[in-house]
DRENDO-222500 format. One record per residue: residue in one letter; x, y, z of N, C-alpha, C, CB in turn. Coordinates in steps of 0.1 Angstrom, whole numbers, plus 5000, padded with zeros to 4 digits. Glycine has a CB too. Layout:
<drenmars>
aXYZXYZXYZXYZ ...
</drenmars>
This chain:
<drenmars>
m891208555679891408395680892108395695892408335666 s891508285702891808245715893008135715890508195721 v893908175724895008065728894307925733896108125740 q895207835729894707695733895707665744894807565719 p895307705756896507655768896607515770896107715784 t897907465774898307345778898307315792899507325774 r898307425800898207405814897507535824899907385818 y897207535834896907625843897407755839897207575855 r896507865834896907975835895808055840897408015825 g896308155850895508255859895808395854895808235875 r895208485862895708625859895108725869895308675845 f895608825871895108945878894909065870896008985889 a893809135871893409225861892909355871892209135850 p893809455875893309565882892909675871894409605893 s892209775878891909885871892810005876890409915872 p893310055867894310175874893510305879895510245863 t892710275889892210395894892610445906890910385895 g893610395909894810435923895710315930893710495938 p896310325937897110235943896610105947897610285954 l897410025948896909875950896809895967898209745944 h895409825973895309835987894809685993894309935991 p894709656003894609526008894009426003894209526019 g892509465996891609385990892209335976890409475988 s892909445969893809415956894709315959894709545949 l895509345970896409255971896209115973897109295980 t895009105984894408955985894208905972892908955992 a893508955962893008905951894108855941892009015945 a895008945942896508925934897308805940897509065935 l897308785953898008675960897308545960898308715974 g896008585961895308455960895108385943893808495967 s895108465935895208425921896508375919894808535911 w897708435924899308395922899408255927900508495930 l898908245941899208115948898408015942899008125963 l897308025935896407925931897007875915894807995930 a897607965909898407945896899607865901898808085889 r900407905908901707855915901307695919902307955929 h900507695927899907565933899807435924898407595938 h899207485912898807405901899907425891897407455896 g901007465895902007465883902107525872902007365879 g901207625872900707735858901507875859898607795860 d901007935850901308055847900308165853901408055833 w901108295856899908395865900408515854900308445886 l899408575848899508695840898908805845899008695828 l899208925838899009045846898409135834900409105854 r897009185836896509265825895809365830895609205815 i896109485825895509635829894209655824896409765823 e893509675830892109705827891809855824891209665838 d892209905815892410065815891310085803894310135812 l890010065807888810075798888210225799887709965801 d888510255810887510385814888410515818886410335829 p889010595807889710705809889310785819889910765798 p888010835822887510925833887910885846886210945833 r887910755848888110715862889510685865887410605864 e890310675855891810625859892710745862892410535847 v893410705871894610795878895810785873894810765891 r896610925867897710915860898610845868898211035854 g899510755861900410685867900210575877901210765872 a898710545879898510425887898910305882897210415889 a898810275870898910145865900410105868898610135848 a901410205864902910175867903110155882903810285863 q902310225891902610195906902010095909902210305914 q900710025903900409895906901309785903899109865901 i901809805890903009715885904309695894903509775871 a904609825900905709815905905609775918906309935905 t904309805926903809725936903809575939902809755937 l903109515929903109385928904609315927902309365917 a905609385918906709345919907509355931907209385911 a907109455939907709465953907309355961907409605960 f906209285958905609195968905809065959903909235972 g906709045950907408935944906508865933907608835955 m905308955928904308895918904708965903902608935923 t905108905893905708955882904708875870907308915882 s904308945859903608845849904608755844902808915837 d904108615839904808535834904708555817904308405840 a904108665813903908705798903908845798902408645791 p904208885787903909045784902609095791903609065768 i902609205797901509255803900409325791902009345814 v899309285792898109305781897309455789896809135779 w897209555779896709675784895509675775897509795783 q894309685783893009685775892809795764891809685784 s893509925770893510025760893910015747894110105764 t894709895743895309865731894309765723896609815733 r893409715728892609575723891309635717892209465736 g891209765713889909805709889709715696889909975706 g890409685687890309615676889709475677891609595671 a890309435688889509285690888209295696890309165700 y888009375704886309425708885609435699886009555716 a885809535691885009545678884809445667885409665671 d886109375667885609245659884409155665886909145660 a884709135679883709055686882309115686884109025701 l882309245687880909315687880409305672881009475691 e881209305664880609285647879909165647881909275634 r880509055652880208935650879108895659881208875651 l878708965672877508945677876208995671877508985688 l876709125665875809205657875209125644876809325652 e876109065637875908995627874908845629877208995622 d875408795641874408685644873108705650875108605652 g872808855653871808855661871708855676871308765658 f873008865683873008845697873008995702874208755702 a873309075695873609215700872709285693875009265697 f872409435695871609535689871909665694870109505691 a871609755688872009905690870809975700872110005672 c871010045710869710085719870210235723869509975734 r869110305721869210455726868310475738868610565713 c868410395745867510395757868610465770866910225762 s867910575775868710625786868810555799868210745788 r869310585807869210565823867710595827870310675833 n867510745825866110785829864910695822865910935827 d865210675811864110575803863610465811864810495790 l864810405818865110275825864510285839866610255826 s864610385844864510435858863210365864864310595859 d862010355856861010285861860910145862860110325854 y862010085856862309945855863409885861862409895842 e863809975871864909925881866309945872864609735886 g866309975859867509985850867409875841869009985857 i866609795843866709665835866009675824866309565841 h866809635812866209645797865909525794867209705786 h864509525790863909425781863409435768863009375786 a863309565767862909615752863309765750861209615751 c863209805739863809945739862710055741864609975725 i862710125748861410215753861910375751861010185770 a863010395742863510525743862410625733865210535737 p862110745738861310805728861510795713861410925730 v860710815703860910815689862110915687859610865682 a862011025692862911125687864411095689862511245693 a864511025700865810965704866210865696865810915716 r865110775691865610655682865910695670864810545680 a865310815666865810875652866910985652864510935644 d867410995662868611065663869811015658868811095675 t870211045646871410995642872811055645871210985629 t872711155651873911215654874511175663873711335657 r873911095672874411035686874710895686873311065697 q875410855687875810695690875210605696876910685695 p874510525694873810435705874610335711872610355699 a874010295723875010175728874510045722874910155745 i875609945725875109825720874809735732876109755710 r873909645730873609565744873309425738872109625754 l873809325745873509175743872109145745874209095753 r871609075735870109015738870008905744869408995727 v869508935758869408805767868108755767869608835782 g867908605765867108525764866608495778867608425757 e865508415778864908345792865808225795863408285790 g865708175806866708105811867608125822867308075803 v868008015830869108025840870407995836868807955851 v871308085840872808055839873508015851873408165834 g874007915851874807855862876007805861874207755867 f876707785872878307765872878807715884879107895869 d879607625884880307595898881407665902880807475899 d881507755913882507815916883207735924882407925920 a884707745926885507665933885307695949886907685927 i884707795953884907865966883407885970885808025965 h882307895962881207945966880207815960881008105960 g880607715955879907625950878807665937879207575962 r877907605938876907625927876207765927875807515927 f876407835918875807995916875007995903877108115915 e873508055904872708045895872008185892871807945898 q871808225882871108355878870308365869871808445876 d869108415867868308455858868708595853867008445864 v869508565844870008695839869308795831870908675831 r868208735825867208825818866208925830866108715810 g865908835840865008915851866108975860863908815861 e867108935863867809005873868709135867868808905880 v869209125856870109225847869609255837871409195844 g868909185829868309245813869409215805868009435811 d869009295792870009315782870909415785869409335769 f872409365786873409435792874209495781874209345801 v875109595785875709705777876909625772876009845785 l877409635761878609585757879609685751878409485749 r879009785743879709905741878910035746880109905727 r879310125754878410245758878310325748878810335771 a877210435750877010535740878010625739875910605742 d878910645748880010755747881110655740880510845763 g881010535733882010495728883010375735882610605724 l882910405748883610315758883510165758883210355770 w884210065757883809935759883609905772884809845754 a882609825773882009755786883009645791880509695784 y883109635805883909555810883509405806884009585824 q882309355806882009245803882509205791880909245804 l882309275779882809215765884209215765882409295753 a885009295775886509305774886809195779887109415780 v886609165793887009065800886708935792886209085813 v885908915785885608785782886508755767883808775781 v886608845759887608845748889008855751887408945740 d889408915762890708885766891208775772891108965773 d890108715781890308605788890708485776889008575797 a890008495770890208395758891208435749889108365750 a891708535747892808565737894208525747892708745729 q894108545758895208485769895308335771894908525783 g894308305770894108145772893908125786895408045766 i893308195793893008185808892108075809892308315813 t892607985819892007885820891107865836893007775818 h891607975843891208015857891008115861891907995864 v889808195862889508325867889508325881888208375862 v890508375888890408405903890208555906891608355911 r889208595914889108745915888108745927888408825901 g887608875931886808895945885508875942887109025953 a884908835954883508785952882608885949883108705963 d882809025948882009125942881709105927882709255944 l882409015922882108995907881608855904883409025898 l880908805914880408675915879208685904879808635932 d878408795906877208785897877308845885876108815902 s878608885881879108925866879408785859880709025867 t879708695864880008575856878808505849880608465864 p877608475852876608445842876308535829875408425850 r876908655833876808735819877808715811876808885819 q878908705817880208655808880108535802881508655816 i879508425809879308275804878408315790878408175816 l877408375792876508405779877308475769875108505782 l878208565772878908605761879808515755879508705763 q880608425762881308305759880608225749881508235770 r879508195752878608095746878208155730877208075756 a877808295730877608375721878808365709877608515728 l879808365714881208385706881908275705882008475711 e881308175710881808045712883208045713881507975703 l883508085727884708095735884607995747885008245740 p885707945749885807845762885307895774887207805765 t884807855785884507945797885507855807882607965801 p886107945812887307915824886407865835888308065830 a887407805846886807765860886907915864887707645872 y886307905874886008055882886008035899884308115878 a886908115906886908115920886808255924888108035925 h886008275934885808405936886208425952884208445932 l887208485954887708495968886908615977889508525967 p887108575989886308686001886708796000886308666016 l885808906001886509025999886809066015885509135991 v887809156018888309196029887409306036889709256025 r887009296046886109396052886709476067884609316055 d886309566072886609636083886009576093886309766083 a886309596106885809526117884409536119886409576128 s883609616114882309626115881609546105882009746114 g882309476094881809396084881809466073880509346087 r881909606070881809666058882709636048881909786060 k882309626036883409616026884109776024882609556012 l885409736025885909896024886209946009887409906033 s886210056008886310095995887110235993884910115992 k887410305984888210415982887710525991888210445969 s886410525992885910656000886110646013884310685998 d886510516018886910526031888110596035887110416036 a888910626025890110726026891410646035889710866035 a891310516033892010426040893510406031891010276040 r894410336037895810346032895910216021897010336045 p896810286013897310146003898410086008897710175988 v898509946003899609866008900809936006899609736003 d901809936015903209996014904109886008903810036029 p904609915995905809835987907209825994906009905974 a907109946005908309926008908609836020908910046009 d907409816027907309726037906209606036907109816049 p906509546026905309426023905109336030905309356012 l905909266041905609156047904309176057906809116053 p904109266063902809306071901409286062902809456075 a901509346051900409326041900409196034900309436031 l901509126033901208986031900808886040902308936027 r901108936051900408846063899108846065900908876077 h898508956063897209006064896408946052897309156063 a897108936040896308906029896308736028896908986016 l897108666033897108536039895908496049898308516044 i896008586059894908556068893608546061894808656080 a893308666053892008676045891708566036891908806037 l892808486031892608376022892608236030893808386011 g892308266045892408156053893508066054891408096050 q894708116054895808036054896608066067896708066041 d897507996072898208026084899408116082898507916091 a899208236086900108336084901308296094899308476087 r901308216101902508186112903608126102902008076126 v903508086090904808026083905508156078904407916069 l905108286078906108386079906608426089905708486075 n906508356101907208416114908808386111906708336131 g909408486115910908496113911408526100911608366117 i910508536088910908566076911208716075909808516066 g912508726066912708846063912708936052913408846065 s912308826044912308876025911208816021913708826013 v910808886010909708866003909608735996909508965994 e910708715990911008565982910808475989912308545977 i911308456000911308346010910008336015912408366021 a909408476018907808436025907008396014907008566033 l907108426002906208365989906508205989906608435973 q907808195990907908015991907407956001909307955992 r907407996012906907966027905307956026907308076038 a904708066019903208076018902707976007902808226014 l903507945996903207845986903307705990904007865974 a904407676000904307516003903307516012905707436008 a902807616022902007576029900507606025902307636041 f900507646012898907686009897907586008898707755997 d896907566011895707486009894507546007895507416020 p894207555990893107605985891707565993893107555972 t891607435999890307436007890107496020890007306010 c891107576023890907666034890407826032892307676040 i890507856017889807986014888407986018889808015998 p888108086026886708066032885708146022886608126048 r884508116024883408176014883108346019881608076016 e883108336029882908476038884208516044881708466051 p884408676044885408756048885808696063885008906047 m887108676064887508656077887608766088888608626075 p887208746101887308856111888508956109887408796126 s888309086110889609156107889409296114889809186091 t890409336119890609456127891209576119891509416138 e891209546107892009626097891109716091892609536086 t891309856092890709946085891109996073890410026092 t892109936065892609976054891809936042893809936054 l891910026031891309976019891109846012891510026012 v890009806009889909706002889209705988889409626009 s889809665976889409695964889709575953890009815960 p889209445950889809345942889809405930889009225942 g890709365921890709425907889909325900892209445901 
</drenmars>
């Protein structure tokens, strides 16, 4: 059951795959500033859905780092690893209503179709194998799904043509991000989703799920990704440095610049609390750029 919000509710939802880095901080700060600018709440959710990719202790480290940067959740932190029952209920409803179906197609089966699923093509033997759990996919129909992003404007996608029937529960039993994020945004009463632009093309899939589950569609704003001096999106493979919670002001300054804000408001500031107050007072959402700001930084970028 979803919460019926009475005011702006935003959130930051990192995956515990490592410490927070400049891109993660930019996404967190952008979502926090927009929530506070609108007099709303800012919530934290840990998207610990994929144990093989998680780093032990990373979630606690992320939470502590955010606190060192002056950002703490206005409600109890939600851990997706505890939410399996809610996802199972949503999946059962989708199956009962005919929106979802079991699928035993492997990646190899779909390789000739660029991984896009339009019909089950698994070998007969695989389809008859009851010893292995199938994946569950959403049945995607014809038509374009569009929405108005606060930063990028109108965005439209032919989900069937570009993505196909997408996975809701993996064959290994793990929950897919698309289902979990939709269920949890509704349950937490999130009115505005603010996150990195690398998730822009995930939004039409989430809107399809919201419609199928009769859940509200929040407003969306996709922040520019932080890139290195050559224009590459930074990632963990670049072996770059995480942000330093012991010295937060330089990283806050760079995050403000990435968000198109005037970082000079932090000149002469010696505390995180006052820095956030000054940043919020001067914050102008219309200055957030669509494209990454030029940067000479070589530190990692990874929005949550």
